[in-house]
C-alpha positions in Angstrom: 237.4 273.1 -42.6 234.8 269.9 -41.4 236.7 268.0 -38.7 234.3 264.9 -39.5 232.2 263.0 -42.1 228.6 261.7 -41.8 226.7 259.2 -43.6 224.1 261.0 -45.7 221.5 257.7 -45.5 221.8 258.1 -41.0 219.0 260.3 -40.4 217.3 258.3 -44.4 213.7 256.8 -43.1 213.7 254.5 -45.9 217.2 253.3 -44.8 215.5 252.3 -41.3 212.3 250.7 -42.3 214.4 248.7 -44.4 216.5 247.5 -41.6 213.9 246.9 -39.1 212.1 244.8 -41.6 215.1 242.4 -42.2 215.3 242.3 -38.8 211.6 241.5 -38.2 211.8 238.8 -41.4 215.4 237.4 -39.3 213.4 236.7 -36.1 210.3 236.1 -37.4 212.1 233.5 -39.6 214.2 232.1 -36.1 211.1 231.6 -34.2 208.5 230.5 -37.0 211.3 227.9 -37.3 211.7 227.0 -33.5 207.6 226.6 -33.8 208.0 224.2 -36.8 210.9 221.7 -34.8 208.7 222.0 -32.0 205.7 220.5 -34.1 208.0 218.3 -35.9 209.2 216.9 -32.5 205.8 216.3 -31.7 204.8 219.1 -29.1 201.8 220.4 -28.2 200.9 224.2 -27.5 200.5 224.1 -22.9 199.9 227.4 -20.7 201.2 227.8 -17.7 198.3 228.4 -14.8 199.0 231.1 -12.4 197.3 232.7 -9.8 196.3 235.6 -12.0 194.7 233.7 -14.0 192.6 231.4 -11.0 191.3 235.1 -10.3 190.0 235.9 -13.9 188.2 232.6 -13.7 187.3 233.2 -10.3 186.4 236.4 -10.4 183.5 235.1 -13.6 181.9 233.4 -10.6 179.0 236.0 -10.3 175.6 235.5 -8.7 173.2 233.4 -10.7 172.3 230.0 -9.8 173.4 228.8 -13.3 177.1 228.7 -12.1 178.7 225.1 -12.4 181.9 225.3 -10.7 184.4 222.5 -10.3 187.0 222.6 -7.6 189.8 220.2 -6.4 193.0 218.7 -7.3 194.5 216.9 -10.2 191.9 214.4 -11.0 189.1 217.0 -10.9 191.4 218.9 -13.4 192.1 215.7 -15.7 188.8 213.6 -15.8 186.6 215.7 -16.1 186.8 217.4 -20.3 185.4 220.8 -19.8 185.0 221.5 -23.6 182.4 218.0 -23.6 180.9 219.1 -20.5 180.3 222.6 -22.1 178.2 221.1 -24.9 176.5 218.8 -22.5 175.4 221.7 -20.4 175.1 224.7 -22.2 172.6 226.6 -20.2 175.3 226.4 -17.4 178.4 228.7 -16.9 181.0 226.3 -16.4 184.3 227.0 -14.4 187.3 225.2 -13.3 188.8 226.5 -10.3 190.7 223.0 -9.2 194.3 223.7 -8.6 197.2 220.5 -9.1 198.3 219.3 -5.8 196.0 221.3 -3.4 193.1 220.1 -1.6 190.0 222.4 -2.0 189.2 223.0 1.7 190.0 226.5 2.1 187.8 227.1 -2.0 185.1 225.5 -0.6 185.4 227.6 3.1 185.8 230.9 0.9 182.8 230.5 -1.8 180.7 229.6 1.5 181.2 232.9 2.6 180.9 234.6 -0.6 177.2 236.0 -0.5 177.7 236.4 -3.8 177.4 232.4 -5.2 174.5 231.0 -5.1 175.6 228.1 -7.6 176.1 224.9 -8.1 179.5 223.4 -6.7 180.9 220.0 -7.5 183.4 219.2 -5.0 186.1 216.5 -6.1 187.3 215.3 -1.6 188.6 212.5 -0.1 188.8 211.4 3.3 192.3 212.6 3.5 191.8 215.9 2.2 189.2 216.3 5.6 192.6 216.3 7.1 193.3 220.0 9.5 196.9 220.3 7.8 195.5 220.0 4.7 193.2 222.8 5.1 194.7 226.4 3.7 196.2 224.3 0.8 194.2 226.3 -1.5 194.8 229.7 0.8 196.9 231.1 -1.4 195.3 231.8 -4.4 192.3 232.6 -2.3 193.8 235.7 -0.8 195.5 236.5 -4.3 192.4 237.0 -5.6 190.8 238.7 -2.5 193.8 241.1 -1.6 196.3 240.8 -4.9 194.1 241.1 -8.1 193.2 243.4 -9.4 190.6 243.6 -13.2 194.0 244.2 -15.2 196.5 241.8 -14.4 194.0 238.9 -14.6 192.6 240.2 -17.9 196.1 240.4 -19.0 197.1 236.5 -17.4 194.0 235.6 -19.4 193.9 236.7 -22.8 198.4 235.6 -22.4 197.6 232.2 -21.8 195.2 232.5 -25.3 198.0 233.4 -26.8 200.2 230.7 -25.0 198.0 227.9 -25.4 198.7 228.6 -29.7 201.9 228.8 -29.6 204.5 226.1 -29.1 207.3 228.3 -28.2 205.4 229.6 -25.7 205.3 226.6 -23.6 206.2 227.3 -19.6 209.0 223.8 -19.8 210.9 225.1 -23.0 212.7 228.2 -22.3 216.3 228.7 -23.2 217.4 228.6 -20.5 216.1 225.1 -19.6 216.7 223.7 -22.8 220.5 224.4 -22.4 220.1 222.4 -18.5 218.3 219.6 -19.8 220.8 219.8 -23.1 223.6 219.7 -21.1 222.5 217.2 -18.1 221.4 214.7 -20.9 222.8 215.1 -24.4 219.7 215.5 -25.3 216.7 217.6 -26.9 213.6 217.5 -23.6 211.5 214.7 -24.2 207.4 215.6 -25.1 206.1 216.1 -22.5 202.4 214.1 -21.7 200.5 216.7 -20.0 199.3 220.3 -21.5 197.3 222.4 -19.5 194.7 224.8 -21.2 193.2 228.2 -20.4 190.2 226.8 -18.5 192.4 225.7 -16.0 191.9 221.7 -17.6 194.6 219.5 -18.1 195.4 216.9 -20.8 197.0 214.0 -20.5 198.7 211.5 -23.0 200.4 208.6 -21.3 201.1 207.0 -24.4 203.9 210.2 -24.6 205.8 208.7 -21.3 207.2 205.2 -19.5 203.8 204.4 -17.8 205.4 201.7 -15.6 207.8 204.8 -14.0 204.9 207.0 -13.6 202.9 204.3 -12.2 205.7 203.0 -9.3 206.6 206.8 -8.5 202.9 207.8 -8.2 202.2 204.2 -5.6 205.4 205.0 -3.4 204.6 208.7 -3.0 201.2 208.0 -1.9 202.0 205.8 0.2 205.1 208.1 1.6 202.7 210.5 2.8 200.3 208.5 4.5 202.6 206.5 6.3 204.6 210.8 7.5 201.3 212.4 8.0 199.2 209.3 10.0 195.1 209.7 9.1 193.3 210.7 12.5 191.0 208.2 14.4 187.9 207.7 13.0 186.5 209.4 15.5 188.2 212.3 15.6 188.2 212.7 12.3 184.2 212.7 12.3 184.4 216.4 13.2 185.5 217.2 10.9 182.1 216.5 8.5 180.6 219.9 10.3 182.4 221.9 8.5 181.1 220.0 4.7 177.6 220.3 6.6 178.5 223.7 7.7 179.9 225.1 3.9 177.1 223.2 2.6 174.3 224.8 4.3 175.7 228.5 3.7 175.6 227.5 -0.2 172.6 226.2 0.2 170.6 228.7 2.4 171.3 231.2 -0.2 169.4 229.1 -3.4 172.7 226.9 -4.7 173.8 222.7 -4.5 176.7 221.6 -3.1 178.0 217.7 -4.2 180.7 216.2 -3.3 182.0 213.3 -5.0 184.8 211.1 -4.1 186.8 211.4 -7.6 188.6 207.3 -8.9 192.0 206.1 -7.4 193.0 202.9 -9.3 194.8 199.6 -8.6 198.1 200.3 -6.2 196.3 203.4 -4.7 192.8 202.5 -4.6 194.4 199.6 -1.7 196.9 202.3 -0.2 194.0 204.5 0.0 191.4 201.7 2.1 194.5 200.4 3.9 194.3 204.0 6.1 191.2 205.5 5.3 189.1 202.5 4.4 185.9 203.5 3.1 183.1 202.5 6.0 185.1 204.4 8.7 185.5 207.4 7.0 184.3 208.6 3.7 180.5 206.4 4.3 180.2 208.5 7.8 180.0 211.7 5.0 177.5 209.9 3.1 175.4 209.3 5.7 174.7 212.8 6.7 171.6 213.4 5.5 172.1 217.3 4.8 175.1 216.8 2.3 174.9 215.3 -1.3 177.4 212.3 -2.5 178.9 210.3 -4.7 181.6 207.9 -4.5 182.9 206.1 -7.8 182.4 202.8 -6.6 178.8 203.3 -7.2 178.8 204.4 -10.0 178.0 202.2 -13.1 180.6 201.9 -15.8 183.4 203.3 -13.5 184.9 200.6 -13.5 185.3 200.4 -16.8 188.4 202.8 -17.0 191.9 201.8 -16.0 194.5 204.7 -14.9 198.1 204.4 -16.2 199.4 206.2 -13.0 196.9 205.2 -10.3 195.7 208.5 -10.2 194.4 210.2 -13.4 192.8 209.2 -17.0 193.5 209.5 -19.9 192.5 211.9 -22.5 191.0 210.0 -24.6 189.0 208.1 -21.9 187.4 211.9 -20.2 184.7 212.5 -22.7 183.2 209.0 -21.9 183.9 209.3 -17.8 182.5 213.1 -17.7 179.4 211.5 -19.6 178.7 208.9 -17.3 179.5 211.3 -14.0 177.1 214.1 -14.8 174.4 211.6 -16.5 174.5 209.8 -13.1 174.0 213.3 -10.9 171.1 214.5 -13.3 169.4 210.5 -12.6 170.1 211.4 -9.3 168.7 214.8 -9.6 171.5 216.8 -8.5 171.7 218.7 -10.9 169.2 220.6 -13.2 169.0 219.5 -17.0 165.9 219.9 -17.3 165.8 223.3 -19.5 168.7 221.8 -21.6 
């Protein structure tokens, strides 16, 4: 006598297939509905940059002279319009290696030591970036690239970033935990983010989506606090740091490369603090006076005076294409960058 019975359909492949199809349709519907909800709210897709993605782009900086590599911090990320630049300079392989909130001296040093790098390097630099306390700010990315990155991990990060760049629901700040925590605190859904990070490591900012007065006050007050907390070296002490710029630039140029040092714009509030703590005549002009170095200061470029910054430090995305056009036209006119083949 049988002590148990079994469902005759339990091993039916057709039954399981229907079950999984229903599950897939339900999950797809939920995800699709959430994606539509985010779109309706005004969100756009954004990626999360990490060391593996940075390593992917760094690995693509190979040995030919038509590389154009941009290093710096957030200004070179937001102010340079990468899609426009790639169209403007189609014969160059343009790579963005800037890191938000981190001065670029460690990456400058790494590229100077890389015998394979013979391309064009644009360095977004300020006088403060030459203080020794800031030299290692991008050391983490360079150490990871040299010692921990691999083709599989960096390629996986690149593919994942491409997928994320199309799906709002993959936004790094819209995880379920973050949404629940924000709602628990504010009794509302998260507001639309004003910055968007892209696969090419650039960032765009739509300041119409945020309170620019609050943002401006934040940036200016934080800059003032930073200058007060980390006192500038005297002009005499600071002068010796120019030797590093010369050393790194010559190492690259001796291999047939090209280095351009650019002081990107800061604006009302921020610029006054820059001049108070690092006056151009005592600091930046000493860099520009060195005959070995190619330099650009934003106050010397006609057309830059037309721009304004909502937060005192960065440009809105509506201005980035025009800014990029003016900057690179200036570099070409100064013969700092060759555009003869374009």
